[in-house]
N, C-alpha and C positions, 0 to 999 in steps of 0.2 A: 223243075229246079235246075239251077246252074250245073249241078253235077251230072245231069242226064244228057248234056250236050256233048257229043263226041269231040267236037273241035276244041272244047275247053280243056280236054285232057291230052291233047297232042303232046308227045315228047315226055310224058310222065310214065314212070315205071312202077306199076302196082303189083309186081310179081310177089313181093314179100307179103303184101297185105291181103291178097286175094283169098288165101285160105287160113289166115291168122284168126284163131279163136282163143279168147281168154276164158278160164273157168273160175267159178267162185265170184266173190265180191258182188253178188247180185246178178251176174251175167247168166248163170244157170237157172236160178230161181228168182225172178224179179220181185217176188214177195219179200225177199230178204231186205230189199230197199225200204219196204214199208215199216219194218219194225226194228231196224238195226242202224246204229250210227256207223257209217261205212265210208272208208277212204281207200282209194286205189290210185296209185301213180306208177306208171311204167315208163322207164327211160327206154328209148328205142334207138340208141346210138350205135347198135351193133351192125354187122354186115347185112347188106340187103335192104337197108332202109332208105337210101337216097331216092327221092322221087325223080330228080334230075340233077345234073352237076350243079353244085352250089346251093341245093335245097334238099333238106331232109326233114322228116318228122322227128322231133326231138323228144316228145313225150305225149302221152294221153292219160287221162285219169278222171276221177269224179270224187265228190265228197258231199256229205250231207247228213243231217239229223234224220231220225226215223220219219218216214213219210215218202211219198213218191219222189223218185230221183229228179232233182231240179237243177243240178249244177254239174256240168262236165267241162273238160278243158282239152284243147289240142294245141300243141306247140310246134311251130315251124322254125327251124334254124336256117337262116339265110346267110350265105357267105359273100362277103364283099370281094369283088373281083380284084381290087387293087391291093388290099391289105391281107386277103385270105382269112380274115377274122369273121367269126360268126356272130350274128345278132339273133336273139330268140324273140319270136313273135308268139305270145301266148293268147289264144282265143278262148274266152269264156262263153259257154253256152248256158245261159241262165233263164229258166222259165219263171216268170213273175209269180209270186205267191198269191194264193186266193185272198179275196177281200176279207178283212177281219170281221166285217159285218155278216158275211156269209161264207164260212170256211169250206162249204161244199161246192161253192161256185168255182167252175174251172175257167181260167182266163181264156180270152179269145185265141183260137188257134192261129199261129203265125208260122213263118219260116223257122223261127227259133224252136218251136215244138217239133217241127219235122226233123230238124237236125239233131235234136236230142233223141228222137225216136231212132234215127239212124245209128246213133251211138249205142243205144240200148240193144239194138239188133246186131251190133258189130258189123254193120255194113260199111266196112272201112273204105272200100274203093269209092263208093258214092259219097260218103262223108268227106273224105280227104280231097277227092277230086273237086267237089263243090266248093269247099272252103278255100282250096288253093287257087281256083279260078277267080273267086271273088276277092281274095286277098292280094292278088297280083298288083293292083294299083297301090295298095298300102305298102307292099314290099318296096316298090320303086319310089314312092313319094317320101318315105321316111329316110332320113339321112343315116347311114350306117357306118360311115367312115370317120366318125369323130375320133379324136385322140383319146385312147383308153390306156394311157401309159401309167396311170395311177390306179390304186385299188378303188378309190371313191368313184373315179370315172367309169371303171368297169361295172361297179354296182349300179351306177346311174344309167348307163347306156347299154349294158349287156343284154337287157331284155325289155320288151315293150308289151304292155298289157292292153288288150282290147276286148270289148264285149260284142257278141253277135246281136244284131238288131235287125228288124225288118227293113229291107231296102226300098228302092223307088217303086217296086211293084210287089205283089204278094209272094212271088216265088223267088225273089232275089234277096240274098243276104246282104246286109250292110254291117259296118263296124264303127264303133265309137271308142275312143280312148277310155280306159277304165281305171279309176283311181280307188283302190281299196281303202277302207277305213283303217287308219293306222292304230293298232292297239299297242301303246307304249307300255313297256314293263315298268311296274312300280318298284324301283330298286330299293325303296325303303322296306319292302317285305323281305328282302334278303340281305339287309344291312350287315348283320353279324356274319353271314356266310362270305361276304365279299370284302370285309374291312381290311384284310391283309393281302388282297389280291392286286397285283400290279395293273395299272391302267395305261392303255396305249391309245394313240391317235391313229386314224386311218392312214395318215401320211407316214406313219412309221413302217408301213408294209413295204418291203423291198421287192418281193416277187409274189405272184399269186396265180392260181389256176382254179377254175370252177369245177366243183364236184357235183353239185346240184344247184338249183336256183338260189337256195338259201344257205348253202354250205360250200366253203372254199378252203383250199389249202393255201396258207400264206406263210411268208418268211419275214421274220423281224429279227434284226441283229444276228442274222445268219442262222437262226433256228426256226424250224418248221412247226407250225401250229395248224389246227383246224378251226376255222372261224364259222360260227353259227349265228345267224340273225336272230335277235331276241324279239319275238312277236307275240306268241301265244301266252295266255295266263299260266299254262302248264309249265312254262319255262321256269317259274319259281320252284316247282318240284325238282326239275332237272338240276338246277344250281345247288339246291339243298342236298340232293342225293350224291352229287359229285363230291361235295365236301365230306359227307358221311362215309363214303367209300374210301376217301383218302385217309380218314381217321382210322378206319378198319385196317388199312394196310400198315399204318404206324403201329397198330396193336399186334402185328405179326401175321396178318392174313395176306401174305405176299403172293399167293396164287390167284388172288382176286384181281383179274385183269380188266381194267376199265380206264378210260381217259381221266386225267386230272383236270380240274379247272385251273388253267394257267394264267388267265388274265381277262380283263374287260377291254372293250375297244369301241371307239366311236360314240362315246356317251353323249356328246353334244350334237349328234346328227341323227337322221332318221334311220341310219344303218347301225345303230347300237347293237352290240352282240357280245358273245363270249369267245374266248380262245381256249381250246382244249388240246390235250396231248395229240400229236400226230402219230398215229399207229404206223410203224414202218412197213412199207411194201404190203399194204393191207388189201384184202380181197373180201367182198361180201359173201357170206355163206349162202345167202339166197341166190346171188348171181352164180356161184359155183354150181348150185343145184340146178338152176334153170338152164344153164349153158351146158349141162351134162359134162362138167369138167371131170378130169381124172381124179377120183376120190376113192382111195382104198378103204376097205372095211376097217382097217386099223385106224386110219385117219378119222373116219366118221365116228367111230366109237370113242376115240380120244377127244374129239371136239365136244361130243355130247357129254362125256364124263366131266370135262372141264367146265362146261356151262352149268351142268347139274350141281357140281361141287360149289360153284360160285353162288348159285341160287340158294343152296342149303346154308351157306355162310350168311347170306343176307337174312334168311328166315331166322337163323339162330340169334341174330342181333336185332330181331324185331322189325326188319325192313322187307319190302318186296320190290322187285324189279319193275313190274308193271307190264308193259307191252312186249311180252315174250314172243319172239318169232325169229325165223331164220334171217330176215332182213336186218335185224338188230344184233347180229353176231358177225364179227369181223375176224378173219384169220390173218395173223401177221406173217412177216417174212420168214420166221422160223417155224411156222406151223402151229402156233398156239391160238386159242380162241379168246376173244375179248368181247365183253358186253358193251353195247353203246345204247344211246337214246333212253334217258330216264325221265322223260316227260310223263310217262304213264299212258294208260289207255287200254283198249281191247280191240285187236284187229280181227275182222271177220275170218272165220275158219281156224283161228288160233285160240281165242278165249271168248267164252260167253260174256255178253255185256253185263250180266248180273254179277260176274266175278271180276269186273274191272278193278284194277289196283288192289288186289287181295292176294294173299299167299296161295289160296286155292286156285286163283287164276294163273299164277306163276306155274303151279304144278300141272295145270291143264295145258299150258303152253309148252312145257317140257315134254309132256306126253306126245303132243303133236309134233314136236321137233324130233323126237325119237322115231316116230313113224315116217316123217318126211325124209330122214336120213337112211331109211331102209334097214333099221336095226331090228333084230329079232327080240321078241318079248323075253325078258329074263325069267 
């Protein structure tokens, strides 16, 4: 394989990756991939991740329905020397599904299977080294210095999607542009929820910065919002929940901290999305925990109590949060906890799949949050 050739990896710094091991999400027990719908996405923008000047691994992850893991992704952020702006190249590693005529039949082994196996084994040095060496012609062939002075241009050119395919010979990876099937949101399903919500054009955005591939902080008329791309069918749930939470706050539940639905944007484009409250000076609780940030016992207890009280309020009103986990809790600039992400679901290690989108699932997620924060049982 390309990754095994020492000359291919000259000048690359793999120190960060050599001993990196993720736990859970199927990495510990790969049988979990067989029977659980599991998604994992890790941003790797922290210190130590550049492979060389101008190139870093921006993210790794996988997703799939119950069954053998068949889809993983690796993102490389390449910096343009002239503009110093990054373009993300996302590489999808997709193993073809078995034939519907014979579900037990395994597709022919190719370089794609081998790279997915490297991902499963967390053999990051070999995986990243091989992909980077093979991707180099792609990095140089794709124009990355386009003008991206508008929000739509940023959404169009900020990332490029490719699929790993067999190359000229059996051991060489190749790449083809990948165009995912666009799942447009049926706005008619949320007609009543959005009828009084202001609508903006992408051209109304004055400033912007990327938070994730599908989430950006934008400024319109001098006010900051969070833009989220509308793609999944679960988006209908999120819009409905945001409006219900807003109604609860009007009823006097002022300690229920969650973003408001502030607007719709880009409805005549493929980048249609929603605008939500921009939480000031926010930090992800999951990031604080993983980075071993300074968190006093008093802070941890306060955040848990705030999240628990919010969930209790939801349950009293006949609602459930859904995907309860530390990554969906944000701490604002004054140290208060906010709930985000109301699309629902059940993340591995937090909520059993049979409890997805139930009050019992919320309570299980709270219990796991209590444990992750290192709080003693009461």
